[in-house]
Each structure stands twice: as C-alpha cells, then as structure tokens.
C-alpha positions as CSV (number, residue, x, y, z in Angstrom):
1,X,12.5,3.6,-70.7
2,X,11.8,0.7,-73.0
3,X,8.3,-0.9,-73.4
4,X,9.0,-3.8,-71.0
5,X,10.1,-1.4,-68.2
6,X,7.1,0.8,-68.8
7,X,4.8,-2.2,-68.5
8,X,6.4,-3.3,-65.3
9,X,6.1,0.2,-63.9
10,X,2.5,0.5,-65.0
11,X,1.6,-2.9,-63.3
12,X,3.3,-1.9,-60.1
13,X,1.4,1.4,-60.1
14,X,-1.8,-0.4,-60.9
15,X,-1.4,-2.8,-58.0
16,X,-1.1,0.1,-55.6
17,X,-4.5,1.5,-56.7
18,X,-7.2,1.6,-54.1
19,X,-10.0,3.1,-56.3
20,X,-12.4,0.8,-57.9
21,X,-13.5,3.7,-60.2
22,X,-10.0,4.1,-61.6
23,X,-9.6,0.3,-62.1
24,X,-13.0,0.2,-63.9
25,X,-11.9,3.2,-66.1
26,X,-8.6,1.5,-67.0
27,X,-10.4,-1.7,-67.8
28,X,-12.8,0.2,-70.1
29,X,-9.9,2.0,-71.9
30,X,-8.0,-1.3,-72.3
31,X,-11.0,-3.1,-73.8
32,X,-11.8,-0.2,-76.2
33,X,-8.2,-0.1,-77.4
34,X,-8.0,-3.9,-77.9
35,X,-11.3,-3.8,-80.0
36,X,-9.9,-0.9,-82.0
37,X,-6.6,-2.7,-82.7
38,X,-8.5,-5.9,-83.6
39,X,-10.7,-4.0,-86.1
40,X,-7.6,-2.4,-87.7
41,X,-6.0,-5.8,-88.1
42,X,-9.1,-7.4,-89.6
43,X,-9.3,-5.3,-92.8
44,X,-11.0,-7.0,-95.7
45,X,-8.8,-8.7,-98.2
46,X,-9.0,-7.6,-101.9
47,X,-10.5,-9.9,-104.5
48,X,-7.1,-10.3,-106.1
49,X,-5.5,-11.4,-102.8
50,X,-8.4,-13.7,-102.1
51,X,-8.0,-15.3,-105.6
52,X,-4.2,-15.6,-105.1
53,X,-4.7,-17.4,-101.8
54,X,-7.2,-19.8,-103.4
55,X,-4.7,-20.5,-106.2
56,X,-1.9,-21.1,-103.7
57,X,-4.2,-23.5,-101.7
58,X,-5.0,-25.5,-104.9
59,X,-1.4,-25.7,-105.8
60,X,-0.5,-26.9,-102.3
61,X,-3.1,-29.6,-102.6
62,X,-1.8,-30.7,-106.0
63,X,1.8,-30.9,-104.7
64,X,0.8,-32.8,-101.6
65,X,1.6,-30.0,-99.2
66,X,-1.4,-30.7,-97.1
67,X,-2.3,-32.6,-93.9
68,X,-5.6,-34.3,-93.1
69,X,-7.6,-33.0,-90.2
70,X,-7.2,-36.5,-88.6
71,X,-3.4,-36.3,-88.8
72,X,-3.3,-32.7,-87.6
73,X,-5.4,-33.7,-84.5
74,X,-3.0,-36.5,-83.8
75,X,0.0,-34.2,-84.0
76,X,-1.7,-31.6,-81.7
77,X,-2.4,-34.3,-79.1
78,X,1.4,-35.0,-79.0
79,X,2.2,-31.3,-78.2
80,X,1.4,-31.7,-74.4
C-alpha cells in the first residue's frame, strides 16, 4: 500500500473514532512528531555555508539579480 492509500485509510479510520481520548492522543502524537521533524530540518548552518550564501547574495546584487520589496509586493498582489 503506498503512502497516499495509507493516509486515506487512516483518515477513514480516524473519522470512525468515537473516543475523545484517542483523538486527543493522536493529536498529541502528531504535534510531537511535527515539532521533532521541524527541529531536524532547522539544523544550524556552518560558518562556511553562511559566508558562501553572503558572497552569493552580494554577487547577485552586483549583477542585478535582485528585486525591490516594492516590486515584489506588486507581483504578489497579482497572484490572486
């Protein structure tokens, strides 16, 4: 069974639950796992990587590969 099928099956089973205690427990597990995943993804960047990104940003600015905040806001307004 692939992930999408497993999620559908889980949601169907979840919707049949009548126990508030089980729902609360599942909410707690979900929240803890999301926090754990977020923490894993937010690892500190090395000083070397940080300096490389600064250098890249400065190079982008020199070569005109930037957009002003005003222009960006205008573009975002057109997304709707």
